[in-house]
C-alpha positions as CSV (number, residue, x, y, z in Angstrom):
1,M,-47.1,121.2,36.3
2,K,-44.7,121.5,38.6
3,R,-41.6,119.2,38.7
4,I,-40.0,116.9,41.3
5,V,-37.1,115.1,40.7
6,L,-36.3,111.7,43.1
7,T,-33.3,109.5,44.0
8,G,-31.6,107.2,46.0
9,G,-30.5,103.6,45.3
10,G,-28.3,100.5,46.4
11,T,-30.0,99.2,48.3
12,A,-33.9,98.5,48.3
13,G,-33.7,100.5,52.3
14,H,-32.8,103.7,49.7
15,V,-36.1,102.7,47.3
16,S,-38.7,102.1,49.2
17,P,-39.8,105.1,50.7
18,H,-40.4,106.8,47.8
19,L,-43.3,105.0,47.3
20,G,-45.1,105.3,49.5
21,L,-44.0,109.8,48.3
22,I,-45.1,109.1,44.5
23,P,-49.3,108.3,44.8
24,R,-49.5,111.1,46.6
25,L,-47.0,113.8,44.6
26,Q,-48.8,112.6,41.6
27,A,-51.7,113.7,43.2
28,A,-50.5,117.0,43.9
29,G,-50.6,117.6,40.3
30,Y,-46.0,116.8,39.9
31,E,-44.6,115.7,36.9
32,L,-41.9,113.0,38.3
33,H,-38.4,112.2,37.2
34,Y,-36.0,109.4,38.5
35,I,-32.0,109.4,38.7
36,G,-30.3,106.5,39.1
37,R,-28.5,103.3,37.9
38,Q,-29.7,101.4,35.7
39,P,-29.5,98.1,35.9
40,G,-29.1,98.9,40.0
41,I,-32.0,98.1,42.7
42,E,-33.7,101.3,42.1
43,Y,-34.6,100.7,38.4
44,D,-35.7,97.1,39.7
45,I,-38.7,99.1,41.8
46,I,-39.5,102.2,39.8
47,H,-39.7,101.4,36.5
48,A,-42.7,99.2,37.1
49,V,-44.7,102.4,38.8
50,D,-46.7,104.1,36.2
51,G,-45.8,107.6,35.6
52,V,-42.5,108.1,36.7
53,A,-39.4,108.6,34.3
54,Y,-36.8,107.1,34.0
55,H,-32.8,108.7,33.4
56,P,-30.0,106.8,33.8
57,I,-26.9,107.8,35.1
58,S,-23.8,106.8,35.8
59,C,-21.6,106.7,39.3
60,G,-18.9,105.2,41.9
61,K,-19.6,103.7,45.5
62,L,-18.7,104.7,48.4
63,R,-16.3,102.3,49.8
64,R,-15.2,102.6,53.1
65,Y,-12.2,101.3,52.2
66,F,-8.8,100.0,49.8
67,S,-9.7,99.4,46.6
68,P,-8.0,100.0,43.4
69,E,-11.5,100.6,42.0
70,N,-11.4,104.1,44.2
71,F,-9.1,105.9,41.8
72,T,-10.9,104.9,38.4
73,D,-14.6,105.3,40.5
74,V,-13.1,109.1,41.3
75,F,-14.2,109.5,37.4
76,R,-17.2,106.9,37.4
77,V,-18.3,110.3,40.1
78,L,-18.1,113.3,38.4
79,R,-19.7,111.4,35.0
80,G,-22.7,110.8,36.8
81,I,-22.5,114.9,38.7
82,W,-22.6,115.6,34.3
83,Q,-25.5,113.4,32.9
84,S,-27.3,114.7,36.6
85,Y,-26.7,118.4,35.7
86,R,-26.8,118.4,31.6
87,T,-30.6,116.2,32.8
88,I,-31.7,118.5,35.7
89,R,-31.3,121.6,33.4
90,S,-33.4,119.4,30.6
91,I,-36.2,118.6,33.0
92,K,-36.1,122.3,35.2
93,P,-37.7,120.1,38.7
94,D,-39.0,122.9,40.6
95,V,-37.4,120.4,43.7
96,C,-35.2,117.9,44.3
97,F,-35.4,114.6,47.0
98,S,-33.4,112.0,48.1
99,K,-33.3,109.2,49.7
100,G,-29.5,108.7,49.8
101,G,-27.3,105.6,48.1
102,F,-24.0,106.1,46.7
103,V,-25.8,106.9,43.7
104,S,-27.9,110.1,44.9
105,I,-24.5,112.7,45.1
106,P,-24.3,113.5,42.2
107,V,-27.7,114.3,41.4
108,V,-28.0,116.0,44.6
109,I,-24.9,118.0,43.4
110,A,-26.4,118.8,40.7
111,A,-29.4,119.8,41.7
112,R,-27.4,122.8,43.4
113,M,-25.3,123.8,40.6
114,N,-29.3,123.7,39.1
115,R,-29.9,125.6,41.2
116,V,-32.7,123.7,42.6
117,P,-33.7,123.0,46.4
118,T,-33.5,119.8,47.5
119,V,-34.4,118.0,50.7
120,C,-31.8,114.9,51.8
121,H,-33.6,111.9,54.2
122,E,-32.0,109.6,56.5
123,S,-33.6,106.9,58.1
124,D,-30.9,105.8,60.2
125,M,-30.3,106.7,64.1
126,T,-26.9,108.6,62.5
127,P,-26.2,109.8,58.5
128,G,-24.4,107.3,55.9
129,L,-22.0,108.5,54.3
130,A,-23.6,109.6,51.5
131,N,-26.1,112.1,53.1
132,R,-23.2,113.2,55.3
133,I,-21.2,114.9,52.2
134,A,-25.6,115.3,50.3
135,A,-26.7,117.4,53.4
136,H,-23.5,120.2,52.6
137,F,-26.0,120.9,49.0
138,A,-29.3,120.1,50.6
139,D,-31.2,122.5,51.6
140,C,-32.1,120.1,55.1
141,V,-32.8,116.5,55.6
142,A,-35.3,114.6,57.0
143,T,-35.0,112.1,59.5
144,T,-36.7,108.8,61.3
145,F,-34.5,109.1,64.9
146,P,-34.1,112.6,66.8
147,E,-30.9,111.4,67.3
148,C,-29.8,111.7,64.0
149,A,-31.5,115.6,63.1
150,A,-29.7,116.6,66.4
151,C,-26.6,115.5,65.1
152,L,-27.1,117.5,62.3
153,G,-27.5,121.2,63.8
154,D,-30.4,123.5,61.7
155,K,-30.4,121.1,58.7
156,G,-31.7,118.5,60.4
157,V,-36.0,117.6,60.9
158,L,-37.8,114.6,62.3
159,T,-40.1,114.1,60.0
160,G,-40.5,110.6,59.9
161,T,-40.2,107.8,57.6
162,P,-42.7,107.6,54.5
163,L,-44.5,104.1,54.5
164,R,-46.9,102.9,51.5
165,C,-50.5,103.8,52.5
166,D,-50.9,99.6,51.5
167,L,-49.2,99.0,54.8
168,F,-52.2,100.1,56.5
169,E,-54.6,97.9,54.7
170,G,-53.8,94.1,55.6
171,S,-55.5,92.0,57.0
172,R,-54.8,89.5,59.7
173,E,-58.0,86.7,58.6
174,R,-56.3,87.2,54.8
175,G,-52.8,86.5,56.7
176,L,-53.7,83.4,58.9
177,R,-55.3,82.0,55.8
178,L,-51.7,82.5,54.0
179,A,-50.0,81.0,57.3
180,G,-52.6,78.3,57.5
181,F,-53.2,79.3,61.2
182,D,-56.6,79.0,62.8
183,G,-55.2,82.4,65.4
184,R,-55.4,80.4,68.3
185,K,-52.1,80.9,69.3
186,P,-50.0,84.7,68.7
187,V,-48.0,84.6,65.8
188,L,-44.3,85.3,65.6
189,L,-43.2,87.3,62.1
190,V,-39.5,86.2,61.5
191,T,-37.9,88.5,59.1
192,G,-34.1,89.0,58.5
193,G,-34.2,91.5,55.6
194,S,-34.7,91.0,52.2
195,Q,-31.0,88.8,51.9
196,G,-32.8,87.0,54.7
197,A,-30.2,86.3,57.9
198,Q,-29.0,83.5,58.4
199,A,-27.4,83.0,61.5
200,I,-31.8,84.1,62.4
201,N,-32.8,81.8,60.7
202,R,-30.2,78.9,61.6
203,C,-31.3,79.9,65.4
204,L,-34.7,79.9,64.8
205,R,-35.7,76.6,63.7
206,Q,-33.4,74.6,66.3
207,S,-35.7,76.8,68.5
208,L,-38.5,75.5,67.2
209,G,-39.2,72.8,70.1
210,R,-40.0,75.4,72.5
211,L,-41.3,78.2,70.9
212,L,-44.5,75.6,69.3
213,P,-46.6,75.3,72.4
214,A,-46.9,78.5,73.0
215,M,-46.6,80.1,70.0
216,D,-47.2,80.0,65.6
217,V,-44.6,81.1,63.2
218,L,-44.0,82.6,60.0
219,H,-40.3,82.9,59.3
220,L,-39.9,85.3,55.8
221,C,-36.1,83.3,55.1
222,G,-34.9,85.0,52.2
223,K,-34.0,84.2,49.1
224,G,-32.5,80.2,49.3
225,N,-33.3,79.7,52.5
226,L,-36.2,77.7,52.6
227,D,-35.3,74.2,54.5
228,A,-38.3,71.1,53.0
229,G,-37.7,69.4,55.9
230,L,-39.6,71.7,57.2
231,N,-42.6,71.8,55.4
232,T,-44.6,69.7,57.1
233,Q,-44.0,71.5,61.4
234,K,-47.4,72.5,62.6
235,G,-47.7,75.8,63.1
236,Y,-44.3,76.7,61.0
237,R,-45.1,78.5,57.3
238,Q,-42.7,79.7,56.6
239,F,-41.3,81.4,52.5
240,E,-38.9,83.4,51.1
241,Y,-40.4,86.5,51.1
242,L,-44.1,88.9,50.8
243,Q,-43.9,91.6,48.3
244,E,-47.9,92.2,48.2
245,P,-49.5,89.6,50.8
246,W,-47.0,91.7,53.7
247,P,-48.9,93.9,54.6
248,D,-51.4,91.0,55.5
249,A,-48.4,89.3,57.5
250,L,-47.9,91.6,59.5
251,A,-51.3,92.5,60.4
252,A,-51.2,88.4,61.6
253,A,-48.6,88.8,63.8
254,D,-48.8,89.8,67.4
255,I,-44.6,90.0,67.8
256,V,-42.0,90.4,65.5
257,L,-38.6,89.1,65.7
258,S,-36.3,91.2,62.8
259,R,-33.3,92.7,62.4
260,A,-32.9,96.5,63.1
261,G,-33.2,98.2,59.5
262,A,-34.4,101.9,59.8
263,N,-37.2,101.1,57.1
264,T,-38.5,97.8,58.8
265,L,-38.8,99.5,62.2
266,S,-40.6,102.6,60.6
267,E,-42.8,99.7,59.7
268,L,-43.6,98.0,62.8
269,L,-43.9,101.3,64.8
270,A,-46.6,102.9,62.5
271,I,-48.9,99.6,63.1
272,K,-47.4,99.3,66.9
273,K,-46.0,95.8,66.6
274,P,-43.9,94.5,69.6
275,M,-40.4,93.4,68.3
276,L,-38.0,91.8,69.6
277,L,-33.9,92.8,67.4
278,I,-30.9,91.6,66.2
279,P,-28.6,94.4,65.0
280,Y,-26.5,93.2,62.7
281,P,-22.7,92.4,64.6
282,L,-20.1,95.4,63.7
283,S,-18.4,92.4,62.4
284,A,-21.1,93.0,59.1
285,S,-22.0,96.2,59.3
286,R,-21.4,100.3,60.2
287,G,-23.3,99.7,63.5
288,D,-26.3,101.5,62.0
289,Q,-29.0,98.7,63.0
290,I,-27.1,98.0,66.7
291,K,-27.4,102.4,67.8
292,N,-31.1,102.0,65.8
293,A,-32.5,99.2,67.8
294,A,-30.5,101.2,71.0
295,S,-33.3,103.8,70.2
296,F,-35.9,102.2,70.3
297,E,-35.3,100.4,73.7
298,K,-34.7,103.4,74.6
299,Q,-38.4,104.4,73.5
300,G,-39.6,101.5,75.2
301,F,-41.2,100.8,71.5
302,A,-38.6,97.2,71.1
303,Q,-36.6,94.6,73.3
304,V,-33.0,93.7,72.2
305,L,-31.2,90.8,72.0
306,K,-26.9,91.6,70.6
307,Q,-26.4,88.4,67.4
308,E,-23.6,87.6,69.6
309,A,-25.9,86.1,73.3
310,L,-28.2,84.7,70.3
311,T,-28.9,81.0,71.5
312,P,-32.1,78.9,71.0
313,E,-32.3,78.7,74.7
314,T,-31.9,83.4,75.1
315,L,-34.5,83.4,71.7
316,S,-36.3,81.5,73.1
317,K,-36.7,83.4,76.6
318,A,-36.7,86.4,74.8
319,L,-39.6,85.6,73.4
320,G,-41.9,84.8,75.8
321,A,-41.0,88.0,77.1
322,L,-42.1,89.9,74.8
323,L,-44.6,88.1,75.0
324,E,-45.2,88.8,77.9
325,S,-44.4,92.4,78.1
326,K,-46.2,93.5,73.9
327,D,-48.7,95.7,75.4
328,T,-46.9,97.6,77.9
329,L,-44.3,98.2,74.5
330,T,-47.8,98.7,72.2
331,A,-48.8,101.3,74.4
332,A,-45.3,103.4,73.8
333,M,-45.8,103.0,70.4
334,A,-48.8,104.6,70.3
335,L,-48.1,107.8,72.2
336,C,-44.6,107.9,69.8
337,P,-46.1,111.5,68.1
338,V,-43.7,110.2,64.8
339,Q,-44.7,107.4,63.0
340,N,-45.3,107.6,59.0
341,G,-43.4,110.0,58.0
342,T,-45.2,111.4,54.4
343,D,-47.1,114.3,54.8
344,A,-44.4,116.0,57.1
345,V,-42.0,114.8,54.4
346,L,-44.6,116.1,51.7
347,K,-44.4,119.3,53.5
348,L,-41.1,120.0,53.8
349,I,-40.8,119.1,49.9
350,E,-43.3,122.3,50.0
351,D,-42.2,124.3,52.6
352,V,-38.4,124.9,50.6
353,Q,-39.9,125.5,47.6
354,T,-42.0,128.9,48.9
355,R,-37.9,129.6,51.1
356,R,-36.0,130.0,47.1
357,V,-39.2,132.0,46.3
């Protein structure tokens, strides 16, 4: 039986693509092991998955600013490398797959020390700090964006992002029933990420008077962000978040308003949903979402509204324009050669093992 070590964490985006790979790896006969933090979001997601052995390690955070913890975190990273080295030496895996995040660095380094071939994956248009470091120890880095593959040189391989198979099993009827809509008007799905997006929430709610005559609005506003005063507003339905019904909500949507996180973009591209993107501004991020959104806009998959220009008037106008041009965007997405990256990443995992034989 082949064995594989999976790693990645810090955010859901560094973990959720594993959920698309795990069933396929199990079907291919792999014994699965995951190395990450405990507690940590990777533990919360992965420990509930049957057939995956979880191995906790210590790790330090990679900060781009001065903090006294930078000094102590060096020792946490070194400890994590040693723990990962011992774990990998014990497991004797055939291959390692890393989805990134600071927890992945000790694992990728330890895999190299144990001569285990490693595939990393980068979802954003430019590699994050963790993957820039890990790339030196990996055999190759799978990417979602062609620009990122080019940036990584010989190690970059354009694959797309692994996606869960249930993403494609959503039902429009179930989604409409969930929202309480009759389907007579187009449906706008609004999502700001797992923690919601305050600027979008606020502006959207101020825009409802302009939007609701033309469309129904299904709003995922993030934990703790429900507005009880809008519970009786016809044509508007709000949830903190959706987990199991997420594919149904996507199936019900005619257009989507979203941030520009790479995993969400990959899902929307794969199921061909016209999107208006409001990326996090530079003041709140390293700028990766701005670049992601620009790439999708250039390829004709999305329209973009910068947060600095976000008002009820500009939002309403942009969503109206999106509704009018949705068929053009859908046609462009249908022609994209890279969508669901699950098969391509699995092939890469097999290929790096063959190269080492």
